[in-house]
TIZA-844265 format. One line per field, with one value per residue (C-alpha): residue number from 1; y, x, z; residue in three letters. Coordinates in Angstrom, 3 decimals. Last residue first. Layout:
% TIZA-844265
resi	(NUM ...);
Y	(Y ...);
X	(X ...);
Z	(Z ...);
resn	(ALA ...);
END
This chain:
% TIZA-844265
resi	(108 107 106 105 104 103 102 101 100 99 98 97 96 95 94 93 92 91 90 89 88 87 86 85 84 83 82 81 80 79 78 77 76 75 74 73 72 71 70 69 68 67 66 65 64 63 62 61 60 59 58 57 56 55 54 53 52 51 50 49 48 47 46 45 44 43 42 41 40 39 38 37 36 35 34 33 32 31 30 29 28 27 26 25 24 23 22 21 20 19 18 17 16 15 14 13 12 11 10 9 8 7 6 5 4 3 2 1);
Y	(67.975 70.576 73.496 71.495 71.463 75.188 76.794 80.266 83.960 86.713 90.408 93.381 97.163 98.277 94.955 91.457 87.837 85.093 81.441 78.582 75.184 75.644 77.427 81.111 82.980 85.112 86.756 89.884 90.585 91.372 94.959 95.660 95.336 95.966 97.178 94.674 92.093 92.270 90.031 87.169 87.010 87.538 85.525 86.486 85.082 85.312 83.986 80.559 80.217 78.822 81.983 83.626 86.483 90.002 90.697 88.203 86.603 83.061 81.725 78.245 79.480 77.456 73.632 73.598 72.790 75.602 78.960 81.215 84.961 87.328 91.132 92.598 95.205 97.185 99.668 96.978 96.453 92.984 92.679 90.438 88.158 87.347 84.093 83.719 82.883 82.126 84.716 85.972 82.418 81.976 81.945 78.887 79.886 77.185 77.871 79.215 82.057 84.841 83.001 82.859 86.556 87.429 85.544 87.484 90.773 89.623 88.657 91.996);
X	(100.920 98.905 101.234 104.233 102.801 103.540 101.868 103.101 102.252 104.879 104.111 106.476 106.074 104.225 104.717 103.552 103.741 101.327 100.792 98.796 98.177 94.426 93.024 93.525 90.236 91.474 94.243 92.281 91.481 95.110 95.073 91.889 93.786 91.753 88.451 88.123 89.663 86.404 84.758 87.066 85.626 88.168 90.608 93.559 97.049 100.417 98.863 98.505 102.245 102.927 104.786 105.575 108.099 107.212 103.732 100.908 97.953 96.660 93.870 92.393 88.842 88.009 88.149 91.910 93.586 96.129 95.964 98.985 99.430 102.347 102.453 105.870 105.532 104.097 101.371 98.672 99.688 99.352 100.914 98.084 98.719 95.647 93.741 90.806 87.196 84.376 81.619 82.816 83.256 86.809 86.937 88.219 89.086 91.379 94.998 97.033 98.794 97.292 93.967 93.739 94.645 92.115 89.371 90.127 89.826 86.498 85.100 86.156);
Z	(105.459 103.550 104.314 103.100 99.546 99.215 96.188 95.310 95.213 95.275 94.982 95.157 94.966 98.126 99.902 99.171 100.255 99.301 100.095 98.644 100.225 100.389 97.376 96.480 96.839 99.753 97.707 96.681 100.324 101.175 99.871 101.854 105.137 108.285 106.821 103.984 106.343 108.270 105.632 106.612 110.107 112.860 114.894 117.061 116.850 118.623 121.872 120.255 119.638 116.147 115.165 111.834 111.843 110.769 109.459 109.630 107.909 108.451 106.227 106.586 106.099 109.196 109.194 108.793 105.468 105.368 103.630 103.909 104.109 104.564 104.549 103.874 105.068 107.924 106.948 107.228 110.861 112.324 115.798 117.007 114.050 112.013 111.995 109.636 110.353 107.950 107.567 104.178 102.851 101.597 97.823 95.953 92.362 91.018 90.145 87.268 89.091 86.988 86.827 90.626 90.913 88.187 90.027 93.224 91.329 89.852 93.261 94.717);
resn	(ARG LEU ILE ASN GLN ASP PHE TRP VAL ASP GLU TYR THR GLU ASP PHE LEU PHE ARG TRP GLY ARG PRO LEU ALA LEU TYR LYS VAL ALA LEU PRO CYS VAL GLU ASN LEU HIS HIS CYS HIS MET VAL GLU TRP PHE ASP LEU GLU VAL SER PHE ASP GLY VAL TRP LEU TYR TRP GLY SER THR ALA THR ASN ASP ARG LEU GLY HIS ILE PRO PHE SER ARG PRO ASP PHE ASN LYS SER ILE ALA LEU MET SER ASN PRO ALA ALA PRO ASP PHE ASP THR GLY TYR LYS GLU CYS ILE ARG ARG GLN VAL GLU ASP MET);
END
C-alpha cells in the first residue's frame, strides 16, 4: 500500500506523510463503504487527523467513532490509499470520480 499512497501524493504534488497504522482516525457512525461519495479530510489534531464520512459532515461528537488507521483496510480499503496525504488535504471519491485538494481552512 505504501507505493500506492506515494503515487497519490506524487499525482497531487504533495509530500508523503503516512498516518501511523496504530494512530486513530474518526469515522462517521453511518459510514458504509458502498455509499458514495466517500469524504475524507486530515486536520492538525494530535491523532492521525483523519476524518472519514458519507453523507453530510457533522461536528457533533455522537456522529463519530474512532478506530486505528490499520482497520480501514478491512472497513474501506479504497480509502486507504489517501492516508499519506498531509494535514490540510481532503479527498472525495465514488466509483468513477476522484477529487483531491488542499484546504487551508482545515488548518485554522
